[in-house]
Backbone bond lengths (Angstrom), bond angles and torsions (degrees), N, CA, C in turn:
res aa  C-N    CA-C-N  psi(-1)  N-CA   C-N-CA  omega(-1)  CA-C   N-CA-C  phi
1 X - - - 1.464 - - 1.516 109.03 -
2 X 1.320 115.92 140.88 1.464 119.72 -176.32 1.515 111.01 -74.38
3 X 1.336 114.88 140.00 1.460 120.55 177.83 1.520 107.52 -84.50
4 X 1.320 117.42 85.57 1.451 120.11 -173.05 1.518 112.79 -110.38
5 X 1.314 117.66 -36.20 1.446 120.51 -179.15 1.520 108.30 -128.43
6 X 1.330 116.36 108.14 1.457 120.45 -179.68 1.508 109.14 -132.15
7 X 1.304 116.13 173.57 1.452 120.48 -177.43 1.512 111.78 -70.37
8 X 1.323 116.03 155.85 1.460 120.53 175.01 1.511 108.82 -73.21
9 X 1.325 116.12 160.74 1.455 120.65 -179.36 1.520 110.73 -66.21
10 X 1.332 115.94 137.89 1.452 121.05 178.23 1.516 108.88 -86.75
11 X 1.323 115.59 90.04 1.459 120.87 -176.54 1.515 109.49 -130.69
12 X 1.331 117.04 156.39 1.452 119.50 172.41 1.523 109.97 -58.66
13 X 1.304 117.19 146.59 1.458 121.12 -174.49 1.517 113.35 -63.47
14 X 1.305 119.05 -17.01 1.458 120.94 -178.34 1.523 111.34 -75.11
15 X 1.318 117.96 -15.29 1.452 121.38 -178.38 1.525 109.69 -104.12
16 X 1.298 116.17 134.84 1.454 121.47 179.41 1.523 109.02 -110.95
17 X 1.337 116.46 127.90 1.449 120.58 -177.24 1.512 112.21 -73.22
18 X 1.333 115.64 151.04 1.457 121.99 177.89 1.522 110.36 -86.51
19 X 1.328 114.83 162.06 1.456 122.30 169.53 1.523 106.99 -107.09
20 X 1.318 116.46 120.86 1.456 121.81 178.68 1.521 108.41 -100.15
21 X 1.322 116.30 123.00 1.463 120.89 -179.62 1.527 109.88 -99.69
22 X 1.316 114.73 137.01 1.464 122.07 177.55 1.519 107.83 -122.68
23 X 1.310 116.86 126.91 1.466 120.72 176.25 1.522 108.72 -112.98
24 X 1.328 116.34 121.88 1.455 121.79 176.75 1.522 107.86 -85.99
25 X 1.320 117.14 119.68 1.465 120.53 -175.11 1.523 110.66 -73.60
26 X 1.329 115.46 159.20 1.463 121.29 -179.17 1.527 111.99 -62.93
27 X 1.344 117.90 -22.43 1.452 121.01 -177.26 1.513 114.72 -77.58
28 X 1.341 117.91 -12.91 1.466 120.24 179.01 1.527 108.17 -70.27
29 X 1.337 118.92 124.63 1.474 121.87 -172.53 1.527 112.89 -67.59
30 X 1.338 114.34 151.38 1.465 120.88 176.68 1.522 112.26 -70.20
31 X 1.322 116.51 -27.43 1.453 120.17 -178.02 1.526 110.79 -59.45
32 X 1.317 116.41 128.42 1.476 122.82 -179.48 1.528 112.07 58.87
33 X 1.337 117.08 32.34 1.460 119.95 -175.46 1.531 112.19 -64.36
34 X 1.317 117.83 -35.53 1.464 119.69 178.27 1.522 111.20 -64.28
35 X 1.326 116.50 -42.01 1.457 121.12 177.74 1.530 110.30 -65.56
36 X 1.320 117.17 -36.11 1.466 121.12 177.78 1.518 110.77 -60.11
37 X 1.326 117.30 -45.38 1.464 120.44 -179.33 1.530 111.51 -67.83
38 X 1.313 117.02 -39.16 1.462 119.85 177.60 1.526 111.12 -63.80
39 X 1.340 116.87 -42.24 1.467 120.74 178.10 1.516 110.60 -65.51
40 X 1.325 117.08 -38.33 1.455 120.72 178.54 1.523 111.33 -62.53
41 X 1.330 116.98 -42.81 1.459 120.06 178.23 1.533 110.86 -61.09
42 X 1.327 116.21 -43.25 1.467 120.20 -179.25 1.523 111.35 -63.84
43 X 1.337 116.82 -44.58 1.465 121.17 -179.11 1.527 110.49 -64.56
44 X 1.318 117.66 -43.99 1.462 120.41 179.79 1.526 111.15 -65.84
45 X 1.318 116.51 -42.61 1.456 119.82 179.30 1.529 110.63 -60.31
46 X 1.337 117.67 -46.55 1.462 120.76 -179.99 1.524 111.78 -64.38
47 X 1.332 117.13 -38.56 1.464 120.80 179.93 1.520 110.81 -66.98
48 X 1.324 117.27 -43.30 1.470 120.76 178.98 1.517 111.65 -67.66
49 X 1.332 116.51 -29.91 1.465 120.38 175.28 1.532 110.61 -65.06
50 X 1.339 116.37 -42.91 1.464 120.29 178.41 1.523 111.20 -64.55
51 X 1.324 117.07 -38.55 1.465 120.06 177.60 1.524 110.51 -65.06
52 X 1.324 117.42 -39.21 1.458 121.52 176.74 1.524 110.95 -58.73
53 X 1.339 116.67 -40.96 1.460 120.99 -177.98 1.522 112.80 -70.24
54 X 1.344 116.85 -15.42 1.471 120.67 176.65 1.527 111.99 -84.51
55 X 1.336 117.27 -6.60 1.472 123.23 177.77 1.525 112.06 60.60
56 X 1.329 116.28 41.15 1.459 120.87 178.07 1.530 110.23 -101.33
57 X 1.320 115.01 157.90 1.464 120.99 -178.49 1.527 109.58 -79.93
58 X 1.310 114.66 66.40 1.461 121.03 177.29 1.525 107.20 -146.71
59 X 1.296 115.75 91.87 1.458 122.17 -176.26 1.522 108.53 -119.24
60 X 1.310 116.59 119.65 1.461 121.44 -179.77 1.521 109.10 -99.96
61 X 1.298 115.59 120.12 1.456 121.88 -178.45 1.520 112.03 -92.70
62 X 1.333 115.91 -31.06 1.461 120.03 -177.42 1.520 109.76 -144.95
63 X 1.324 116.07 142.68 1.456 122.73 175.04 1.527 107.57 -116.10
64 X 1.329 116.77 115.06 1.462 121.56 179.41 1.523 108.91 -102.69
65 X 1.322 115.61 117.95 1.459 121.66 -176.07 1.526 109.38 -105.19
66 X 1.340 115.69 125.74 1.457 121.76 179.52 1.528 108.88 -104.26
67 X 1.317 115.97 117.87 1.459 121.40 -178.05 1.527 110.56 -92.47
68 X 1.344 117.50 149.00 1.467 120.33 179.72 1.527 111.12 -75.04
69 X 1.322 115.77 160.57 1.465 120.61 -178.50 1.522 111.93 -62.71
70 X 1.333 116.91 -27.07 1.470 120.37 -179.55 1.524 111.98 -69.64
71 X 1.342 117.84 -8.97 1.458 122.02 -179.29 1.524 111.90 -99.80
72 X 1.316 117.71 24.14 1.465 119.49 -179.78 1.521 112.34 -70.39
73 X 1.323 116.57 -14.31 1.459 120.91 178.18 1.523 110.15 -56.08
74 X 1.328 116.53 139.76 1.465 120.99 -176.85 1.521 112.43 -60.52
75 X 1.319 117.99 -28.25 1.467 120.85 -178.28 1.521 111.94 -69.25
76 X 1.321 118.09 -17.98 1.461 122.16 -178.39 1.519 112.28 -102.67
77 X 1.312 116.72 2.35 1.454 118.70 -174.77 1.526 111.71 -95.76
78 X 1.337 117.10 133.67 1.464 119.43 169.94 1.525 109.46 -65.33
79 X 1.332 116.99 166.56 1.458 120.36 -177.07 1.519 112.28 -66.87
80 X 1.331 117.70 -28.51 1.460 121.60 177.58 1.519 107.65 -119.37
81 X 1.331 115.70 117.94 1.452 120.74 -174.14 1.518 109.18 -139.50
82 X 1.337 116.63 133.04 1.449 121.48 179.45 1.517 109.44 -106.37
83 X 1.341 118.37 122.77 1.467 119.04 177.51 1.513 110.60 -70.88
84 X 1.316 116.10 150.73 1.455 121.94 179.59 1.518 108.53 -134.03
85 X 1.332 116.05 141.41 1.461 119.66 -179.20 1.517 110.68 -65.23
86 X 1.339 116.65 -47.01 1.458 120.92 -179.67 1.515 109.23 -164.39
87 X 1.325 116.74 142.13 1.455 120.56 177.22 1.515 111.74 -86.78
88 X 1.340 115.63 -44.79 1.448 119.65 -170.20 1.519 109.12 66.87
89 X 1.306 116.54 -154.38 1.460 121.41 177.53 1.520 109.57 -91.14
90 X 1.334 116.65 124.49 1.456 120.28 178.31 1.519 108.83 -70.93
91 X 1.309 116.15 125.57 1.453 120.98 -179.81 1.527 109.96 -93.86
92 X 1.330 116.62 149.56 1.449 120.92 176.01 1.519 112.70 86.20
93 X 1.323 114.62 -174.13 1.455 122.26 -174.95 1.524 110.68 -67.54
94 X 1.326 117.93 123.80 1.453 121.59 -179.43 1.523 109.68 -154.27
95 X 1.314 116.12 173.48 1.467 122.60 176.41 1.520 108.74 -110.85
96 X 1.317 115.94 133.62 1.461 121.34 174.56 1.524 107.87 -108.52
97 X 1.322 116.81 108.47 1.464 121.22 176.52 1.526 107.77 -82.86
98 X 1.322 116.37 117.69 1.465 119.48 -174.16 1.522 110.46 -139.14
99 X 1.322 114.69 169.38 1.460 120.55 -176.59 1.527 111.33 -79.85
100 X 1.338 117.04 -35.05 1.461 121.06 -172.35 1.534 111.69 -75.48
101 X 1.342 114.81 151.60 1.456 121.49 172.39 1.512 113.65 97.12
102 X 1.336 114.52 169.83 1.455 122.12 179.27 1.521 112.13 -119.54
103 X 1.344 117.01 -33.87 1.458 121.78 -176.86 1.528 110.34 -125.25
104 X 1.332 117.58 150.49 1.468 120.10 174.87 1.526 110.52 -60.54
105 X 1.321 115.96 146.04 1.459 120.41 -178.30 1.526 109.33 -142.34
106 X 1.334 115.61 123.93 1.463 119.84 179.32 1.529 110.16 -80.84
107 X 1.322 115.22 150.05 1.468 122.37 178.75 1.519 107.04 -113.45
108 X 1.349 116.08 113.73 1.465 120.19 -171.97 1.529 110.99 -132.26
109 X 1.310 117.28 84.84 1.471 119.57 -178.45 1.529 114.21 -83.82
110 X 1.343 118.01 -7.55 1.469 120.06 -170.88 1.526 113.97 -101.55
111 X 1.324 118.59 -5.22 1.456 119.82 174.85 1.513 114.07 93.50
112 X 1.324 114.92 -177.50 1.462 122.75 -174.25 1.526 111.69 -63.27
113 X 1.329 115.63 134.40 1.453 120.71 176.21 1.512 115.08 82.02
114 X 1.329 118.19 -2.98 1.466 121.62 179.76 1.529 109.18 -111.84
115 X 1.316 115.88 138.62 1.461 120.31 -178.61 1.517 111.08 -60.63
116 X 1.329 115.76 138.02 1.451 120.63 -179.05 1.518 112.37 -84.92
117 X 1.338 115.03 -172.14 1.463 120.76 -179.18 1.521 112.36 -87.42
118 X 1.316 117.83 -17.87 1.453 119.68 178.96 1.517 112.14 142.72
119 X 1.331 114.71 -162.00 1.466 122.20 -175.50 1.525 109.13 -132.63
120 X 1.321 115.78 130.12 1.462 120.85 170.73 1.524 108.13 -84.46
121 X 1.329 115.90 122.04 1.465 121.23 -174.99 1.534 109.71 -116.56
122 X 1.337 118.12 109.56 1.469 120.48 178.36 1.532 111.82 -69.55
123 X 1.319 116.32 144.60 1.460 121.07 178.37 1.528 110.81 -61.38
124 X 1.326 116.79 -36.19 1.468 120.04 -178.04 1.522 112.33 -62.01
125 X 1.335 117.97 -24.91 1.457 121.73 -179.26 1.532 111.46 -67.98
126 X 1.315 117.42 -24.55 1.457 121.12 -175.80 1.520 112.81 -63.80
127 X 1.325 117.17 -16.75 1.459 121.37 -178.72 1.524 113.22 -100.41
128 X 1.349 116.67 10.13 1.462 118.84 -176.65 1.522 111.02 -118.83
129 X 1.312 115.58 155.27 1.460 122.49 177.08 1.517 108.15 -101.25
130 X 1.321 116.48 101.12 1.462 120.74 -174.29 1.520 109.31 -152.60
131 X 1.344 115.66 157.88 1.469 120.83 176.93 1.529 111.41 -101.10
132 X 1.316 116.65 11.66 1.469 119.70 -177.29 1.521 111.92 -59.24
133 X 1.323 117.36 -39.73 1.461 119.89 -178.72 1.525 110.97 -66.41
134 X 1.334 117.17 -38.22 1.468 120.47 176.95 1.523 109.98 -57.48
135 X 1.329 116.05 -48.34 1.464 120.81 -179.30 1.523 111.66 -60.94
136 X 1.331 116.76 -45.55 1.464 119.66 -176.71 1.522 112.20 -71.49
137 X 1.322 118.15 -33.03 1.462 120.27 173.97 1.520 110.86 -62.35
138 X 1.335 116.18 -41.93 1.466 120.21 178.39 1.522 111.11 -68.93
139 X 1.335 116.42 -39.28 1.469 119.34 177.51 1.520 110.79 -58.06
140 X 1.332 116.34 -46.82 1.462 119.69 -177.60 1.524 111.87 -71.54
141 X 1.317 117.12 -37.94 1.476 120.23 -177.54 1.518 111.91 -67.61
142 X 1.326 117.89 -40.83 1.463 120.50 -173.03 1.527 113.88 -109.00
143 X 1.321 118.23 -4.39 1.460 119.77 -179.03 1.516 112.11 76.26
144 X 1.332 116.64 50.31 1.457 121.28 178.27 1.527 109.32 -117.21
145 X 1.343 115.74 172.40 1.468 120.51 -174.75 1.527 111.11 -135.95
146 X 1.327 116.03 42.49 1.460 120.22 179.60 1.520 110.22 -67.87
147 X 1.336 115.65 144.56 1.456 121.51 -176.27 1.523 110.67 -113.30
148 X 1.341 116.20 179.53 1.464 122.06 -172.64 1.522 112.83 -54.46
149 X 1.335 116.88 -42.37 1.466 119.35 -173.09 1.525 112.67 -80.47
150 X 1.325 117.78 -6.98 1.463 121.09 -179.91 1.525 108.80 -93.32
151 X 1.330 116.02 107.34 1.450 121.08 -172.04 1.529 111.35 -78.29
152 X 1.330 115.12 162.39 1.458 120.63 -176.66 1.523 112.63 -70.58
153 X 1.333 117.57 -9.30 1.462 119.74 177.62 1.529 112.51 -63.01
154 X 1.332 117.05 -15.76 1.469 119.03 179.63 1.523 111.05 -64.43
155 X 1.348 117.70 -14.89 1.456 120.37 177.46 1.524 112.18 -85.90
156 X 1.323 116.88 -3.87 1.462 120.40 179.97 1.518 112.09 -82.03
157 X 1.341 116.51 -37.59 1.458 120.57 -177.22 1.517 109.86 -159.31
158 X 1.337 115.84 141.89 1.461 119.75 175.83 1.522 111.00 -61.17
159 X 1.331 116.80 -27.40 1.454 120.27 -178.20 1.514 113.44 -67.68
160 X 1.330 117.84 -16.53 1.456 121.58 179.56 1.524 112.62 -88.46
161 X 1.329 116.73 -2.75 1.464 119.20 -176.06 1.522 110.97 -103.55
162 X 1.322 116.45 133.91 1.468 122.96 179.48 1.531 109.12 -94.08
163 X 1.319 116.29 105.23 1.461 121.28 -176.19 1.526 112.89 -77.17
164 X 1.307 117.40 -16.72 1.471 119.84 -175.99 1.526 112.90 -99.96
165 X 1.321 117.70 -7.91 1.456 120.51 179.72 1.524 110.21 -63.37
166 X 1.333 115.60 142.05 1.462 120.54 -178.52 1.530 109.71 -79.43
167 X 1.311 115.51 84.12 1.457 121.92 178.95 1.521 109.28 -122.75
168 X 1.305 115.10 161.17 1.463 119.53 178.55 1.523 110.97 -61.80
169 X 1.351 116.35 -39.15 1.462 119.79 -179.56 1.522 111.07 -61.25
170 X 1.339 116.79 -46.31 1.461 119.27 -179.31 1.524 111.64 -64.90
171 X 1.316 117.17 -37.02 1.460 120.04 -179.57 1.520 111.61 -69.32
172 X 1.333 117.15 -43.11 1.464 119.80 -178.08 1.532 111.34 -76.05
173 X 1.330 116.87 -37.59 1.459 121.31 -173.95 1.527 113.29 -100.61
174 X 1.315 118.26 8.73 1.453 121.03 174.59 1.515 114.09 64.27
175 X 1.347 117.98 32.63 1.465 120.64 177.83 1.511 114.64 81.74
176 X 1.316 118.09 4.50 1.473 119.83 177.46 1.523 109.28 -70.18
177 X 1.315 116.55 135.99 1.459 120.85 -178.87 1.524 110.12 -76.35
178 X 1.337 117.92 159.87 1.462 120.61 176.67 1.526 113.06 -56.51
179 X 1.343 117.23 -35.89 1.461 119.63 -179.91 1.521 112.43 -69.79
180 X 1.325 117.79 -22.22 1.463 120.52 175.54 1.527 111.79 -77.67
181 X 1.316 116.52 -19.20 1.473 121.18 -177.62 1.520 111.41 -101.65
182 X 1.326 116.58 -47.93 1.465 120.81 -179.88 1.530 109.99 -78.42
183 X 1.303 115.79 148.69 1.457 121.10 179.60 1.521 109.71 -91.82
184 X 1.321 115.45 131.29 1.460 121.65 177.71 1.524 108.46 -98.81
185 X 1.325 116.42 139.92 1.457 119.46 178.50 1.518 109.67 -140.85
186 X 1.319 115.59 168.77 1.459 121.48 -179.57 1.524 108.45 -87.23
187 X 1.327 116.86 104.51 1.467 121.02 179.84 1.515 109.12 -99.63
188 X 1.316 115.40 76.09 1.454 119.91 179.75 1.528 109.97 -73.41
189 X 1.313 115.54 150.93 1.456 120.25 178.27 1.512 112.24 90.32
190 X 1.301 115.68 168.40 1.445 121.94 -179.41 1.518 111.45 -79.87
191 X 1.304 115.12 155.55 1.461 120.64 176.44 1.534 110.03 -68.06
192 X 1.304 115.71 135.32 1.464 121.40 174.27 1.513 108.08 -122.50
193 X 1.312 116.17 127.02 1.461 119.64 -175.43 1.530 110.79 -63.11
194 X 1.330 116.09 146.90 1.459 120.08 -177.49 1.524 112.16 -75.92
195 X 1.301 114.98 168.67 1.458 121.03 176.87 1.524 109.44 -82.40
196 X 1.312 116.37 132.44 1.458 122.22 175.79 1.525 109.38 -102.29
197 X 1.318 116.63 131.37 1.454 121.16 175.18 1.523 109.05 -132.05
198 X 1.323 115.65 153.73 1.460 120.78 -174.70 1.523 111.12 -127.72
199 X 1.325 115.25 140.25 1.452 121.05 172.69 1.523 108.52 -131.45
200 X 1.318 115.68 152.41 1.458 120.82 177.20 1.520 107.83 -138.84
201 X 1.320 115.22 140.41 1.454 119.65 -177.92 1.521 109.49 -69.43
202 X 1.332 116.54 127.95 1.455 121.67 -178.17 1.512 112.57 -79.50
203 X 1.313 114.82 169.25 1.454 120.32 178.71 1.523 110.30 -71.60
204 X 1.336 115.96 147.14 1.456 121.44 178.69 1.520 110.20 -85.29
205 X 1.323 115.74 137.12 1.457 121.96 176.91 1.521 108.46 -127.33
206 X 1.313 116.02 141.39 1.451 121.51 179.94 1.528 109.00 -118.69
207 X 1.313 116.18 136.36 1.455 122.19 178.84 1.523 108.44 -121.29
208 X 1.325 116.28 126.08 1.460 122.26 178.55 1.517 108.14 -98.97
209 X 1.320 116.58 121.05 1.463 122.71 -179.53 1.523 108.65 -110.10
210 X 1.334 116.95 123.79 1.466 122.82 -179.22 1.523 109.90 -109.46
211 X 1.303 115.92 130.81 1.461 122.06 177.14 1.522 108.63 -91.49
212 X 1.325 117.49 112.99 1.457 121.98 -178.60 1.532 112.48 -106.00
213 X 1.328 115.78 18.89 1.454 119.59 179.52 1.535 110.51 -78.14
214 X 1.315 115.53 177.38 1.470 121.28 -179.39 1.527 111.83 -65.13
215 X 1.301 116.81 -20.15 1.463 119.11 -179.95 1.520 111.26 -61.97
216 X 1.326 117.10 -24.95 1.465 120.22 -179.45 1.521 112.57 -74.62
217 X 1.358 117.40 -11.09 1.463 120.51 177.36 1.523 111.93 -78.79
218 X 1.351 115.65 -16.68 1.464 119.30 -178.49 1.529 110.11 -67.27
219 X 1.339 116.00 128.28 1.470 122.82 -179.39 1.533 112.08 55.93
220 X 1.344 115.19 26.94 1.464 120.73 177.42 1.543 112.85 55.92
221 X 1.347 115.89 40.88 1.465 121.01 -177.85 1.533 111.60 -58.69
222 X 1.355 116.89 -48.48 1.446 120.28 -176.68 1.531 111.46 -64.65
223 X 1.339 115.47 -38.11 1.458 119.89 178.68 1.522 110.47 -64.81
224 X 1.333 117.06 -41.14 1.465 120.55 -179.93 1.527 112.28 -67.98
225 X 1.367 115.81 -33.24 1.471 118.61 178.57 1.512 109.88 -66.58
226 X 1.340 117.61 -42.97 1.462 120.76 -178.98 1.527 111.53 -67.37
227 X 1.328 116.59 -24.57 1.471 119.61 178.26 1.534 111.38 -80.34
228 X 1.314 116.33 -22.53 1.473 121.12 -174.61 1.506 111.92 -66.28
């Protein structure tokens, strides 16, 4: 069953949840597309649950998934789907679900401490049990550069982080620990999964409107149109 209508996050009123956008690229195959979306929801839910347990200021209240036009087939549609005129380019931090790659990879053009553009998420990752997506979501959200061997325990205490190790994070961020960059907050209460919603780009329609009033007689406009 599709996760379409769920409870809001149980958070103190002072905190406002984020909206996480996911764009499914045109290259993701139609085969088993329903299973792909179900697996994606499960992976995102588990990753956001782990982030909640780290007590960081990253709370996702809603996940908006944008499906490609090639997925208009009824077999690929969730039970609740909102048509959209056009997506264009999604701005800001988002996830791109795509066919290429093996591991999630954050895109961070703005440097340490600045929110990145998002995370490229390979379809093949949806079938694995890994915390790579958690790390890359945090990297993109807070502008960090943690790598595979740097475990999430570094968010528990500054004393667990090695500031002198030759890592990309230390080089880009000048030895600042993840806790100095990411915001910690009081996440009281149990984790509640976010609401998932889906949109798909609708078909384009063109309407030709002809003016048959007397104004078209000026400079022989109507005659010139029929000659064109």
